[in-house]
C-alpha positions as CSV (number, residue, x, y, z in Angstrom):
1,M,51.5,338.5,289.9
2,P,50.9,335.3,291.8
3,S,53.4,332.5,291.1
4,S,52.2,329.6,288.9
5,A,52.7,327.1,291.8
6,M,50.7,329.2,294.3
7,T,48.0,329.9,291.7
8,F,47.3,326.3,290.5
9,D,48.5,323.9,293.2
10,R,45.8,325.0,295.5
11,L,43.0,324.1,293.1
12,D,40.9,320.9,293.5
13,W,42.1,319.1,290.3
14,Q,40.0,316.1,291.1
15,E,36.9,318.3,291.0
16,I,38.1,320.1,287.9
17,A,38.6,316.8,286.1
18,A,35.1,315.7,287.1
19,Q,33.6,318.9,285.6
20,L,35.6,318.5,282.4
21,D,34.3,314.9,282.1
22,Q,30.7,316.0,282.7
23,D,30.5,319.3,280.8
24,G,33.6,319.8,278.6
25,H,34.6,322.9,280.6
26,A,35.5,323.9,284.1
27,G,35.6,327.3,285.7
28,L,38.6,328.7,287.6
29,P,37.1,331.8,289.1
30,G,38.9,334.7,290.7
31,L,42.5,333.7,289.9
32,L,43.3,337.3,289.0
33,S,42.3,340.4,290.9
34,P,40.6,343.2,288.8
35,E,43.8,345.2,288.9
36,Q,45.9,342.3,287.6
37,A,43.4,341.5,284.9
38,R,43.4,345.1,283.6
39,E,47.2,345.3,283.8
40,L,47.6,342.1,281.7
41,G,45.1,343.5,279.1
42,R,47.0,346.8,278.8
43,D,50.4,345.2,278.6
44,A,49.5,342.8,275.8
45,G,47.7,345.4,273.8
46,K,50.7,347.7,273.8
47,S,53.4,345.2,272.8
48,R,54.7,345.6,269.2
49,A,56.3,342.1,269.4
50,F,53.1,340.3,268.8
51,H,51.3,339.7,265.5
52,H,48.1,341.7,265.2
53,Q,45.4,340.3,262.9
54,S,42.0,341.6,261.9
55,L,39.4,338.9,262.3
56,E,37.3,340.3,259.5
57,S,40.2,340.2,257.0
58,A,40.9,336.6,257.9
59,G,37.3,335.6,257.6
60,L,37.1,334.7,261.3
61,G,34.5,337.1,262.5
62,R,35.0,340.8,263.5
63,G,37.5,342.3,265.9
64,K,41.2,342.1,266.6
65,M,43.3,339.1,267.4
66,I,46.8,339.6,268.9
67,Y,49.0,336.5,268.7
68,F,51.7,336.2,271.3
69,G,54.2,334.3,269.1
70,D,56.8,331.8,270.0
71,V,57.6,333.4,273.4
72,L,54.6,334.2,275.6
73,P,54.9,337.3,277.8
74,D,55.1,336.9,281.6
75,P,53.2,335.5,283.4
76,W,51.4,333.7,280.6
77,A,54.4,331.6,279.8
78,D,54.8,330.3,283.3
79,W,51.1,329.7,283.7
80,R,50.9,327.8,280.4
81,T,53.8,325.5,281.5
82,A,52.2,324.9,285.0
83,L,48.8,324.3,283.6
84,Y,50.0,321.8,281.0
85,C,51.5,319.7,283.8
86,K,48.1,319.6,285.6
87,L,46.2,318.9,282.4
88,A,48.4,316.3,280.7
89,P,47.1,313.4,283.0
90,I,43.5,314.4,282.1
91,A,44.4,314.5,278.4
92,N,46.0,311.1,278.5
93,R,43.0,309.6,280.3
94,W,40.7,311.1,277.6
95,N,42.9,309.7,274.8
96,A,42.7,306.2,276.4
97,L,38.9,306.5,276.7
98,M,38.7,307.5,273.0
99,N,41.1,304.7,271.9
100,I,43.8,307.2,270.8
101,D,47.2,305.7,271.1
102,Y,49.2,309.0,271.6
103,R,50.2,309.9,275.2
104,Y,51.2,313.4,276.1
105,P,54.6,313.9,277.7
106,R,54.8,315.2,281.2
107,E,56.4,318.5,280.3
108,L,55.2,321.1,277.8
109,R,58.6,321.6,276.2
110,E,58.7,317.9,275.2
111,F,55.2,318.2,273.7
112,I,56.1,321.3,271.7
113,K,59.1,319.3,270.4
114,H,56.7,316.7,269.1
115,N,54.7,319.5,267.5
116,R,57.8,320.8,265.6
117,E,58.7,317.3,264.5
118,A,55.2,317.0,263.0
119,G,55.4,320.3,261.2
120,Q,53.4,322.3,263.7
121,S,55.3,325.5,264.3
122,Q,52.6,328.2,264.3
123,P,51.7,329.4,267.9
124,L,48.0,329.8,268.6
125,S,47.9,331.5,272.0
126,C,46.4,335.0,271.6
127,L,44.5,337.9,273.1
128,H,41.3,339.2,271.5
129,R,40.0,342.8,271.6
130,L,36.3,342.9,270.7
131,R,34.4,346.2,270.5
132,S,30.8,347.1,269.8
133,G,29.6,344.9,266.9
134,D,32.6,342.5,267.1
135,Y,32.3,338.7,267.6
136,L,34.2,335.5,267.3
137,P,32.2,332.8,265.4
138,L,32.0,329.1,266.4
139,H,35.4,327.5,265.7
140,Q,37.9,325.0,267.0
141,R,41.7,324.9,267.0
142,A,42.3,321.3,265.9
143,D,44.6,321.3,262.9
144,G,47.7,319.1,263.0
145,E,48.8,315.6,264.1
146,H,49.2,316.6,267.8
147,V,46.3,318.5,269.2
148,F,46.0,319.0,272.9
149,P,42.4,318.3,273.9
150,L,42.2,321.2,276.4
151,Q,42.9,324.9,276.3
152,V,42.5,327.8,278.8
153,I,40.6,331.0,278.4
154,A,40.7,334.2,280.6
155,L,38.6,337.4,280.8
156,L,40.5,340.6,281.4
157,S,37.7,343.1,281.3
158,E,34.5,343.4,283.4
159,P,31.1,342.3,282.0
160,G,28.4,344.9,282.5
161,V,30.9,347.6,283.1
162,D,33.6,347.5,280.4
163,F,31.3,345.8,277.9
164,Q,27.8,344.4,277.2
165,G,27.2,341.1,275.5
166,G,30.3,339.1,274.5
167,E,29.3,335.8,276.2
168,F,31.6,332.9,275.8
169,V,29.6,330.1,274.1
170,M,30.3,326.4,273.5
171,T,28.4,323.9,271.5
172,E,28.7,320.1,271.7
173,Q,27.7,317.8,268.9
174,R,26.9,314.2,269.9
175,P,26.2,311.5,267.3
176,R,22.6,311.5,266.0
177,M,21.7,314.3,268.3
178,Q,21.2,318.1,268.0
179,S,24.0,320.4,269.2
180,R,24.0,321.2,272.8
181,P,24.9,324.9,273.6
182,A,26.3,326.2,276.8
183,V,27.4,329.6,278.0
184,V,30.6,329.6,280.1
185,P,30.1,332.2,282.8
186,L,33.2,334.5,283.2
187,G,33.8,337.5,285.4
188,M,36.9,339.8,285.2
189,G,39.9,337.8,286.3
190,D,38.3,334.4,285.8
191,M,39.8,331.6,283.8
192,A,38.2,328.4,282.5
193,I,39.5,325.2,281.0
194,I,37.6,324.1,277.9
195,S,37.7,321.2,275.5
196,T,39.6,322.1,272.3
197,A,37.7,320.0,269.8
198,R,36.9,316.5,271.0
199,R,36.3,314.8,274.3
200,P,35.0,311.4,275.5
201,H,31.4,311.1,276.6
202,K,30.1,308.1,278.5
203,G,27.0,306.5,276.9
204,A,25.1,303.3,277.5
205,G,27.5,301.4,275.4
206,G,30.7,302.9,276.7
207,H,32.6,306.1,275.8
208,Y,32.4,307.8,272.5
209,R,33.8,311.0,271.0
210,V,31.8,314.2,270.9
211,N,32.8,317.3,268.9
212,L,33.0,320.8,270.4
213,R,33.3,324.4,269.1
214,H,33.4,327.7,270.9
215,A,32.6,331.3,270.1
216,I,32.2,334.8,271.6
217,S,28.8,336.3,271.0
218,R,28.5,339.8,269.6
219,V,29.6,342.6,271.8
220,R,26.8,345.2,272.1
221,A,28.8,348.0,273.7
222,G,32.3,348.7,275.1
223,E,35.4,346.6,274.7
224,R,35.9,342.9,275.7
225,I,39.5,341.7,276.2
226,G,40.1,338.0,276.6
227,V,42.9,335.5,276.2
228,E,43.1,332.0,274.8
229,L,46.0,329.8,275.8
230,S,46.7,326.9,273.5
231,F,49.1,324.1,274.4
232,H,49.8,322.9,270.8
233,N,50.9,324.7,267.6
234,A,49.1,324.7,264.3
235,P,50.8,323.6,261.0
236,Q,52.5,326.6,259.4
237,G,50.1,328.7,257.3
238,Q,46.9,327.5,259.0
């Protein structure tokens, strides 16, 4: 697998920040080869160390969610740490624009320490396996005192070949306006950075907060395998 430094340092983070400011999401296409994507999907699906949860039994849609737990497998752990360092300055700028006093520390381990001190100890990073008829409804992972405003998604199977349907969808609700939907285009091996729940939007009178949710539309055939990397933990039992 490519090293985290080689993978992310070469990206244009100024352009990524501009895309996040404008749309609430930014694509990172082709970071994984098709072979690497398939290998990561197979490895995570085989591990018995992770917590497997039926989405239907949890009232979260239909399909299977596999939570990585406290210790993410390689290379996701290194990538999560590296991506946090790149995203923390954007997150701090967003907090300033939204008049939120909290500032995210430079390193992920320090932020996770703040999570634990606030009673947030339940990891959220996970892999989902969605087969024909499965879906993930609109939701956001925003419980707890310390919520990181950005998260990362990845697609580990090939649209149109491994599965049909299963588009990644986001909605954005602005005050006194109808929700604005968007489909985030993903190919196998692509990643994207998305807003977790709230982000600043610049209006005529300055910046204000908009609310976002995301979903995966119903898979019509085959199997869709994807990953969500979250940088904060949820309160226990959430």
